[in-house]
Biopython code that builds the backbone (N, CA, C, O; Angstrom):
import numpy as np
from Bio.PDB.StructureBuilder import StructureBuilder

atoms = [
    (1, "MET", "N", (0.834, -1.167, 0.000)),
    (1, "MET", "CA", (0.000, 0.000, 0.000)),
    (1, "MET", "C", (0.890, 1.246, 0.000)),
    (1, "MET", "O", (1.725, 1.407, 0.890)),
    (2, "THR", "N", (0.717, 2.136, -1.001)),
    (2, "THR", "CA", (1.509, 3.342, -1.119)),
    (2, "THR", "C", (0.591, 4.557, -0.990)),
    (2, "THR", "O", (-0.202, 4.858, -1.882)),
    (3, "ILE", "N", (0.718, 5.240, 0.136)),
    (3, "ILE", "CA", (-0.087, 6.424, 0.414)),
    (3, "ILE", "C", (0.610, 7.639, -0.177)),
    (3, "ILE", "O", (1.835, 7.741, -0.120)),
    (4, "ILE", "N", (-0.157, 8.555, -0.741)),
    (4, "ILE", "CA", (0.395, 9.768, -1.331)),
    (4, "ILE", "C", (0.185, 10.918, -0.356)),
    (4, "ILE", "O", (-0.920, 11.143, 0.138)),
    (5, "CYS", "N", (1.278, 11.647, -0.086)),
    (5, "CYS", "CA", (1.253, 12.745, 0.883)),
    (5, "CYS", "C", (1.823, 14.013, 0.256)),
    (5, "CYS", "O", (2.760, 13.957, -0.540)),
    (6, "LYS", "N", (1.247, 15.159, 0.624)),
    (6, "LYS", "CA", (1.812, 16.445, 0.225)),
    (6, "LYS", "C", (3.043, 16.715, 1.082)),
    (6, "LYS", "O", (3.112, 16.297, 2.237)),
    (7, "ALA", "N", (4.002, 17.411, 0.509)),
    (7, "ALA", "CA", (5.203, 17.807, 1.239)),
    (7, "ALA", "C", (4.879, 19.083, 2.019)),
    (7, "ALA", "O", (5.400, 20.155, 1.712)),
    (8, "LEU", "N", (4.028, 18.959, 3.016)),
    (8, "LEU", "CA", (3.446, 20.107, 3.701)),
    (8, "LEU", "C", (4.464, 21.070, 4.299)),
    (8, "LEU", "O", (4.241, 22.280, 4.282)),
    (9, "SER", "N", (5.555, 20.572, 4.818)),
    (9, "SER", "CA", (6.520, 21.460, 5.454)),
    (9, "SER", "C", (7.256, 22.332, 4.442)),
    (9, "SER", "O", (7.867, 23.332, 4.820)),
    (10, "ASP", "N", (7.209, 21.973, 3.180)),
    (10, "ASP", "CA", (7.921, 22.716, 2.144)),
    (10, "ASP", "C", (7.001, 23.449, 1.183)),
    (10, "ASP", "O", (7.462, 23.928, 0.146)),
    (11, "LEU", "N", (5.700, 23.553, 1.499)),
    (11, "LEU", "CA", (4.743, 24.135, 0.559)),
    (11, "LEU", "C", (3.895, 25.220, 1.187)),
    (11, "LEU", "O", (3.595, 25.208, 2.380)),
    (12, "ILE", "N", (3.523, 26.155, 0.336)),
    (12, "ILE", "CA", (2.462, 27.098, 0.654)),
    (12, "ILE", "C", (1.476, 26.967, -0.499)),
    (12, "ILE", "O", (1.880, 26.927, -1.661)),
    (13, "GLU", "N", (0.197, 26.901, -0.187)),
    (13, "GLU", "CA", (-0.790, 26.829, -1.259)),
    (13, "GLU", "C", (-1.968, 27.731, -0.939)),
    (13, "GLU", "O", (-2.314, 27.951, 0.222)),
    (14, "THR", "N", (-2.573, 28.246, -2.000)),
    (14, "THR", "CA", (-3.757, 29.076, -1.846)),
    (14, "THR", "C", (-4.640, 28.914, -3.077)),
    (14, "THR", "O", (-4.154, 28.661, -4.179)),
    (15, "ASP", "N", (-5.919, 29.061, -2.874)),
    (15, "ASP", "CA", (-6.874, 28.991, -3.977)),
    (15, "ASP", "C", (-7.170, 30.400, -4.469)),
    (15, "ASP", "O", (-7.429, 31.310, -3.682)),
    (16, "VAL", "N", (-7.127, 30.557, -5.784)),
    (16, "VAL", "CA", (-7.468, 31.815, -6.428)),
    (16, "VAL", "C", (-8.438, 31.483, -7.550)),
    (16, "VAL", "O", (-8.069, 30.877, -8.556)),
    (17, "ASP", "N", (-9.678, 31.892, -7.357)),
    (17, "ASP", "CA", (-10.736, 31.585, -8.319)),
    (17, "ASP", "C", (-10.781, 30.083, -8.596)),
    (17, "ASP", "O", (-11.064, 29.298, -7.692)),
    (18, "ASP", "N", (-10.503, 29.674, -9.848)),
    (18, "ASP", "CA", (-10.625, 28.260, -10.227)),
    (18, "ASP", "C", (-9.283, 27.537, -10.285)),
    (18, "ASP", "O", (-9.171, 26.494, -10.929)),
    (19, "GLU", "N", (-8.272, 28.075, -9.624)),
    (19, "GLU", "CA", (-6.974, 27.409, -9.621)),
    (19, "GLU", "C", (-6.380, 27.401, -8.217)),
    (19, "GLU", "O", (-6.757, 28.195, -7.355)),
    (20, "THR", "N", (-5.452, 26.493, -8.017)),
    (20, "THR", "CA", (-4.693, 26.440, -6.775)),
    (20, "THR", "C", (-3.252, 26.776, -7.113)),
    (20, "THR", "O", (-2.655, 26.183, -8.011)),
    (21, "ILE", "N", (-2.707, 27.731, -6.385)),
    (21, "ILE", "CA", (-1.316, 28.139, -6.553)),
    (21, "ILE", "C", (-0.520, 27.453, -5.446)),
    (21, "ILE", "O", (-0.864, 27.547, -4.267)),
    (22, "ILE", "N", (0.541, 26.770, -5.840)),
    (22, "ILE", "CA", (1.402, 26.050, -4.899)),
    (22, "ILE", "C", (2.814, 26.601, -5.048)),
    (22, "ILE", "O", (3.338, 26.692, -6.158)),
    (23, "VAL", "N", (3.422, 26.965, -3.931)),
    (23, "VAL", "CA", (4.799, 27.458, -3.951)),
    (23, "VAL", "C", (5.656, 26.479, -3.162)),
    (23, "VAL", "O", (5.366, 26.175, -2.005)),
    (24, "SER", "N", (6.704, 25.996, -3.794)),
    (24, "SER", "CA", (7.665, 25.126, -3.130)),
    (24, "SER", "C", (8.694, 26.003, -2.430)),
    (24, "SER", "O", (9.447, 26.726, -3.083)),
    (25, "LEU", "N", (8.726, 25.942, -1.118)),
    (25, "LEU", "CA", (9.695, 26.726, -0.362)),
    (25, "LEU", "C", (11.113, 26.217, -0.591)),
    (25, "LEU", "O", (12.073, 26.985, -0.516)),
    (26, "ALA", "N", (11.243, 24.937, -0.868)),
    (26, "ALA", "CA", (12.561, 24.341, -1.092)),
    (26, "ALA", "C", (13.206, 24.856, -2.383)),
    (26, "ALA", "O", (14.396, 25.169, -2.408)),
    (27, "SER", "N", (12.411, 24.940, -3.449)),
    (27, "SER", "CA", (12.975, 25.335, -4.742)),
    (27, "SER", "C", (12.625, 26.766, -5.139)),
    (27, "SER", "O", (13.275, 27.346, -6.008)),
    (28, "GLY", "N", (11.603, 27.334, -4.507)),
    (28, "GLY", "CA", (11.146, 28.666, -4.880)),
    (28, "GLY", "C", (10.248, 28.659, -6.103)),
    (28, "GLY", "O", (9.818, 29.719, -6.558)),
    (29, "GLN", "N", (9.960, 27.490, -6.640)),
    (29, "GLN", "CA", (9.119, 27.392, -7.828)),
    (29, "GLN", "C", (7.653, 27.542, -7.464)),
    (29, "GLN", "O", (7.220, 27.162, -6.376)),
    (30, "MET", "N", (6.894, 28.109, -8.405)),
    (30, "MET", "CA", (5.461, 28.255, -8.241)),
    (30, "MET", "C", (4.757, 27.356, -9.256)),
    (30, "MET", "O", (5.165, 27.256, -10.413)),
    (31, "PHE", "N", (3.703, 26.716, -8.800)),
    (31, "PHE", "CA", (2.928, 25.817, -9.645)),
    (31, "PHE", "C", (1.470, 26.247, -9.599)),
    (31, "PHE", "O", (0.975, 26.680, -8.558)),
    (32, "SER", "N", (0.796, 26.130, -10.714)),
    (32, "SER", "CA", (-0.623, 26.431, -10.798)),
    (32, "SER", "C", (-1.343, 25.182, -11.288)),
    (32, "SER", "O", (-0.966, 24.601, -12.305)),
    (33, "VAL", "N", (-2.372, 24.775, -10.567)),
    (33, "VAL", "CA", (-3.150, 23.614, -11.004)),
    (33, "VAL", "C", (-4.612, 24.013, -11.134)),
    (33, "VAL", "O", (-5.171, 24.707, -10.285)),
    (34, "LYS", "N", (-5.208, 23.552, -12.224)),
    (34, "LYS", "CA", (-6.617, 23.821, -12.521)),
    (34, "LYS", "C", (-7.289, 22.521, -12.922)),
    (34, "LYS", "O", (-6.626, 21.510, -13.153)),
    (35, "GLY", "N", (-8.587, 22.558, -13.002)),
    (35, "GLY", "CA", (-9.358, 21.437, -13.519)),
    (35, "GLY", "C", (-9.089, 20.133, -12.796)),
    (35, "GLY", "O", (-9.133, 20.068, -11.568)),
    (36, "THR", "N", (-8.810, 19.096, -13.568)),
    (36, "THR", "CA", (-8.585, 17.769, -13.007)),
    (36, "THR", "C", (-7.342, 17.737, -12.117)),
    (36, "THR", "O", (-7.336, 17.061, -11.089)),
    (37, "GLY", "N", (-6.290, 18.465, -12.507)),
    (37, "GLY", "CA", (-5.091, 18.533, -11.677)),
    (37, "GLY", "C", (-5.409, 19.100, -10.298)),
    (37, "GLY", "O", (-4.901, 18.623, -9.283)),
    (38, "ARG", "N", (-6.240, 20.106, -10.279)),
    (38, "ARG", "CA", (-6.657, 20.692, -8.996)),
    (38, "ARG", "C", (-7.474, 19.694, -8.188)),
    (38, "ARG", "O", (-7.300, 19.580, -6.975)),
    (39, "ALA", "N", (-8.363, 18.973, -8.859)),
    (39, "ALA", "CA", (-9.169, 17.962, -8.165)),
    (39, "ALA", "C", (-8.271, 16.886, -7.559)),
    (39, "ALA", "O", (-8.486, 16.459, -6.424)),
    (40, "ILE", "N", (-7.269, 16.450, -8.314)),
    (40, "ILE", "CA", (-6.321, 15.453, -7.797)),
    (40, "ILE", "C", (-5.595, 16.027, -6.591)),
    (40, "ILE", "O", (-5.489, 15.370, -5.556)),
    (41, "TRP", "N", (-5.091, 17.260, -6.722)),
    (41, "TRP", "CA", (-4.349, 17.894, -5.633)),
    (41, "TRP", "C", (-5.195, 17.940, -4.358)),
    (41, "TRP", "O", (-4.698, 17.654, -3.269)),
    (42, "LYS", "N", (-6.462, 18.298, -4.499)),
    (42, "LYS", "CA", (-7.347, 18.401, -3.332)),
    (42, "LYS", "C", (-7.613, 17.033, -2.698)),
    (42, "LYS", "O", (-7.892, 16.952, -1.501)),
    (43, "LEU", "N", (-7.531, 15.964, -3.486)),
    (43, "LEU", "CA", (-7.778, 14.621, -2.961)),
    (43, "LEU", "C", (-6.544, 14.000, -2.299)),
    (43, "LEU", "O", (-6.652, 12.964, -1.642)),
    (44, "ILE", "N", (-5.391, 14.614, -2.464)),
    (44, "ILE", "CA", (-4.178, 14.102, -1.811)),
    (44, "ILE", "C", (-4.253, 14.536, -0.352)),
    (44, "ILE", "O", (-4.020, 15.698, -0.019)),
    (45, "ASP", "N", (-4.581, 13.585, 0.503)),
    (45, "ASP", "CA", (-4.833, 13.898, 1.912)),
    (45, "ASP", "C", (-3.958, 13.106, 2.875)),
    (45, "ASP", "O", (-4.143, 13.179, 4.089)),
    (46, "GLY", "N", (-3.006, 12.349, 2.336)),
    (46, "GLY", "CA", (-2.140, 11.556, 3.198)),
    (46, "GLY", "C", (-2.774, 10.278, 3.691)),
    (46, "GLY", "O", (-2.201, 9.580, 4.528)),
    (47, "GLU", "N", (-3.958, 9.962, 3.180)),
    (47, "GLU", "CA", (-4.665, 8.747, 3.578)),
    (47, "GLU", "C", (-5.014, 7.849, 2.400)),
    (47, "GLU", "O", (-5.353, 6.681, 2.587)),
    (48, "ARG", "N", (-4.931, 8.390, 1.182)),
    (48, "ARG", "CA", (-5.339, 7.639, -0.003)),
    (48, "ARG", "C", (-4.136, 7.190, -0.823)),
    (48, "ARG", "O", (-3.086, 7.832, -0.852)),
    (49, "GLU", "N", (-4.339, 6.059, -1.485)),
    (49, "GLU", "CA", (-3.415, 5.587, -2.514)),
    (49, "GLU", "C", (-3.873, 6.177, -3.844)),
    (49, "GLU", "O", (-4.964, 6.740, -3.932)),
    (50, "ALA", "N", (-3.042, 6.050, -4.880)),
    (50, "ALA", "CA", (-3.403, 6.543, -6.211)),
    (50, "ALA", "C", (-4.713, 5.918, -6.689)),
    (50, "ALA", "O", (-5.537, 6.596, -7.303)),
    (51, "GLU", "N", (-4.905, 4.648, -6.414)),
    (51, "GLU", "CA", (-6.122, 3.969, -6.855)),
    (51, "GLU", "C", (-7.363, 4.577, -6.197)),
    (51, "GLU", "O", (-8.407, 4.706, -6.837)),
    (52, "GLY", "N", (-7.249, 4.944, -4.934)),
    (52, "GLY", "CA", (-8.368, 5.564, -4.231)),
    (52, "GLY", "C", (-8.690, 6.941, -4.782)),
    (52, "GLY", "O", (-9.854, 7.333, -4.864)),
    (53, "ILE", "N", (-7.650, 7.671, -5.160)),
    (53, "ILE", "CA", (-7.854, 8.987, -5.767)),
    (53, "ILE", "C", (-8.540, 8.820, -7.122)),
    (53, "ILE", "O", (-9.461, 9.571, -7.445)),
    (54, "ALA", "N", (-8.099, 7.841, -7.917)),
    (54, "ALA", "CA", (-8.710, 7.591, -9.231)),
    (54, "ALA", "C", (-10.182, 7.201, -9.075)),
    (54, "ALA", "O", (-11.022, 7.631, -9.866)),
    (55, "GLU", "N", (-10.493, 6.403, -8.078)),
    (55, "GLU", "CA", (-11.892, 6.017, -7.849)),
    (55, "GLU", "C", (-12.741, 7.234, -7.496)),
    (55, "GLU", "O", (-13.855, 7.386, -7.997)),
    (56, "GLU", "N", (-12.215, 8.099, -6.634)),
    (56, "GLU", "CA", (-12.947, 9.306, -6.249)),
    (56, "GLU", "C", (-13.138, 10.231, -7.448)),
    (56, "GLU", "O", (-14.218, 10.791, -7.633)),
    (57, "LEU", "N", (-12.089, 10.394, -8.268)),
    (57, "LEU", "CA", (-12.208, 11.203, -9.477)),
    (57, "LEU", "C", (-13.248, 10.623, -10.420)),
    (57, "LEU", "O", (-14.029, 11.359, -11.021)),
    (58, "GLY", "N", (-13.257, 9.297, -10.549)),
    (58, "GLY", "CA", (-14.254, 8.637, -11.387)),
    (58, "GLY", "C", (-15.658, 8.966, -10.928)),
    (58, "GLY", "O", (-16.555, 9.181, -11.744)),
    (59, "SER", "N", (-15.845, 9.003, -9.628)),
    (59, "SER", "CA", (-17.146, 9.345, -9.065)),
    (59, "SER", "C", (-17.502, 10.800, -9.368)),
    (59, "SER", "O", (-18.638, 11.105, -9.731)),
    (60, "ILE", "N", (-16.529, 11.689, -9.218)),
    (60, "ILE", "CA", (-16.768, 13.117, -9.460)),
    (60, "ILE", "C", (-17.098, 13.381, -10.930)),
    (60, "ILE", "O", (-18.037, 14.112, -11.245)),
    (61, "TYR", "N", (-16.307, 12.772, -11.829)),
    (61, "TYR", "CA", (-16.438, 13.045, -13.258)),
    (61, "TYR", "C", (-17.267, 12.008, -14.010)),
    (61, "TYR", "O", (-17.381, 12.072, -15.234)),
    (62, "HIS", "N", (-17.846, 11.052, -13.282)),
    (62, "HIS", "CA", (-18.692, 10.004, -13.873)),
    (62, "HIS", "C", (-17.956, 9.226, -14.957)),
    (62, "HIS", "O", (-18.462, 9.026, -16.061)),
    (63, "LYS", "N", (-16.739, 8.793, -14.606)),
    (63, "LYS", "CA", (-15.920, 7.999, -15.521)),
    (63, "LYS", "C", (-15.385, 6.789, -14.785)),
    (63, "LYS", "O", (-15.395, 6.737, -13.555)),
    (64, "ASP", "N", (-14.925, 5.832, -15.542)),
    (64, "ASP", "CA", (-14.306, 4.631, -14.996)),
    (64, "ASP", "C", (-12.924, 4.993, -14.453)),
    (64, "ASP", "O", (-12.150, 5.670, -15.130)),
    (65, "ALA", "N", (-12.613, 4.549, -13.246)),
    (65, "ALA", "CA", (-11.322, 4.852, -12.617)),
    (65, "ALA", "C", (-10.157, 4.405, -13.489)),
    (65, "ALA", "O", (-9.125, 5.076, -13.536)),
    (66, "ALA", "N", (-10.309, 3.290, -14.173)),
    (66, "ALA", "CA", (-9.226, 2.777, -15.026)),
    (66, "ALA", "C", (-8.917, 3.729, -16.178)),
    (66, "ALA", "O", (-7.767, 3.821, -16.609)),
    (67, "SER", "N", (-9.921, 4.435, -16.679)),
    (67, "SER", "CA", (-9.680, 5.373, -17.777)),
    (67, "SER", "C", (-9.011, 6.657, -17.273)),
    (67, "SER", "O", (-8.370, 7.364, -18.051)),
    (68, "ILE", "N", (-9.153, 6.956, -16.009)),
    (68, "ILE", "CA", (-8.557, 8.149, -15.411)),
    (68, "ILE", "C", (-7.107, 7.898, -14.998)),
    (68, "ILE", "O", (-6.284, 8.813, -15.015)),
    (69, "GLN", "N", (-6.804, 6.669, -14.632)),
    (69, "GLN", "CA", (-5.518, 6.316, -14.031)),
    (69, "GLN", "C", (-4.290, 6.766, -14.831)),
    (69, "GLN", "O", (-3.376, 7.333, -14.232)),
    (70, "PRO", "N", (-4.218, 6.546, -16.152)),
    (70, "PRO", "CA", (-2.991, 6.927, -16.874)),
    (70, "PRO", "C", (-2.680, 8.425, -16.797)),
    (70, "PRO", "O", (-1.536, 8.805, -16.549)),
    (71, "ASP", "N", (-3.686, 9.275, -17.007)),
    (71, "ASP", "CA", (-3.467, 10.718, -16.928)),
    (71, "ASP", "C", (-3.130, 11.140, -15.505)),
    (71, "ASP", "O", (-2.279, 12.004, -15.291)),
    (72, "MET", "N", (-3.796, 10.532, -14.540)),
    (72, "MET", "CA", (-3.533, 10.850, -13.155)),
    (72, "MET", "C", (-2.106, 10.444, -12.783)),
    (72, "MET", "O", (-1.414, 11.185, -12.085)),
    (73, "ASP", "N", (-1.668, 9.282, -13.239)),
    (73, "ASP", "CA", (-0.305, 8.824, -12.957)),
    (73, "ASP", "C", (0.738, 9.789, -13.522)),
    (73, "ASP", "O", (1.759, 10.044, -12.882)),
    (74, "ARG", "N", (0.484, 10.329, -14.726)),
    (74, "ARG", "CA", (1.403, 11.310, -15.310)),
    (74, "ARG", "C", (1.479, 12.565, -14.440)),
    (74, "ARG", "O", (2.562, 13.096, -14.192)),
    (75, "PHE", "N", (0.324, 13.030, -13.983)),
    (75, "PHE", "CA", (0.286, 14.212, -13.118)),
    (75, "PHE", "C", (1.017, 13.936, -11.809)),
    (75, "PHE", "O", (1.794, 14.772, -11.346)),
    (76, "LEU", "N", (0.776, 12.781, -11.214)),
    (76, "LEU", "CA", (1.443, 12.431, -9.957)),
    (76, "LEU", "C", (2.958, 12.333, -10.145)),
    (76, "LEU", "O", (3.718, 12.727, -9.260)),
    (77, "THR", "N", (3.394, 11.817, -11.278)),
    (77, "THR", "CA", (4.826, 11.749, -11.563)),
    (77, "THR", "C", (5.417, 13.154, -11.647)),
    (77, "THR", "O", (6.484, 13.415, -11.091)),
    (78, "GLU", "N", (4.727, 14.055, -12.339)),
    (78, "GLU", "CA", (5.206, 15.435, -12.476)),
    (78, "GLU", "C", (5.330, 16.118, -11.115)),
    (78, "GLU", "O", (6.338, 16.769, -10.841)),
    (79, "ILE", "N", (4.323, 15.976, -10.268)),
    (79, "ILE", "CA", (4.389, 16.677, -8.985)),
    (79, "ILE", "C", (5.321, 15.970, -7.991)),
    (79, "ILE", "O", (5.813, 16.590, -7.049)),
    (80, "THR", "N", (5.557, 14.677, -8.204)),
    (80, "THR", "CA", (6.565, 13.978, -7.399)),
    (80, "THR", "C", (7.951, 14.504, -7.758)),
    (80, "THR", "O", (8.745, 14.821, -6.873)),
    (81, "GLU", "N", (8.242, 14.598, -9.053)),
    (81, "GLU", "CA", (9.532, 15.104, -9.520)),
    (81, "GLU", "C", (9.758, 16.546, -9.097)),
    (81, "GLU", "O", (10.900, 16.960, -8.903)),
    (82, "ALA", "N", (8.682, 17.320, -8.951)),
    (82, "ALA", "CA", (8.792, 18.715, -8.507)),
    (82, "ALA", "C", (8.945, 18.809, -6.986)),
    (82, "ALA", "O", (9.158, 19.893, -6.444)),
    (83, "GLY", "N", (8.834, 17.672, -6.307)),
    (83, "GLY", "CA", (8.998, 17.655, -4.853)),
    (83, "GLY", "C", (7.761, 18.073, -4.079)),
    (83, "GLY", "O", (7.848, 18.385, -2.891)),
    (84, "LEU", "N", (6.596, 18.082, -4.747)),
    (84, "LEU", "CA", (5.363, 18.511, -4.089)),
    (84, "LEU", "C", (4.696, 17.401, -3.293)),
    (84, "LEU", "O", (3.940, 17.665, -2.358)),
    (85, "ILE", "N", (4.977, 16.158, -3.665)),
    (85, "ILE", "CA", (4.386, 15.028, -2.950)),
    (85, "ILE", "C", (5.450, 13.969, -2.705)),
    (85, "ILE", "O", (6.523, 13.966, -3.308)),
    (86, "SER", "N", (5.106, 13.082, -1.801)),
    (86, "SER", "CA", (5.940, 11.894, -1.553)),
    (86, "SER", "C", (5.009, 10.713, -1.381)),
    (86, "SER", "O", (3.801, 10.872, -1.207)),
    (87, "LYS", "N", (5.584, 9.538, -1.432)),
    (87, "LYS", "CA", (4.800, 8.321, -1.262)),
    (87, "LYS", "C", (5.356, 7.564, -0.067)),
    (87, "LYS", "O", (6.571, 7.481, 0.119)),
    (88, "ARG", "N", (4.465, 7.017, 0.734)),
    (88, "ARG", "CA", (4.922, 6.231, 1.898)),
    (88, "ARG", "C", (4.143, 4.950, 1.971)),
    (88, "ARG", "O", (4.366, 4.142, 2.872)),
]
sb = StructureBuilder()
sb.init_structure("model")
sb.init_model(0)
sb.init_chain("A")
sb.init_seg("    ")
for serial, (resi, resn, name, xyz) in enumerate(atoms, 1):
    if name == "N":
        sb.init_residue(resn, " ", resi, " ")
    sb.init_atom(name, np.array(xyz, "f"), 0.0, 1.0, " ", f" {name:<3s}", serial, name[0])
structure = sb.get_structure()
C-alpha cells in the first residue's frame, strides 16, 4: 500500500478563483493547477493511494477509474519530480 502525501513542510498553497497556486519553499518554484489537476491535488490527503484517488475522481467526473488512471499517474509523476508530494 503506497499512500500519497503532500510535502506540507515545504509548501504554501492558496486557492485563487478556479486554480490552486502552490509554492515550493525548497525550490522557490510556483505551480498552478486547474481542472482535473486541482481535483487530484485536493484529494491528496495523506490517507489515499493513487487507486483511491482515481476512484474518487471517477465518481466526481462520472468515468471509470481505469480510464482516469494513466493521466492521473502522469500528473502524480510530475508533482513527485517537482517535490510537491511523496509516497509512503
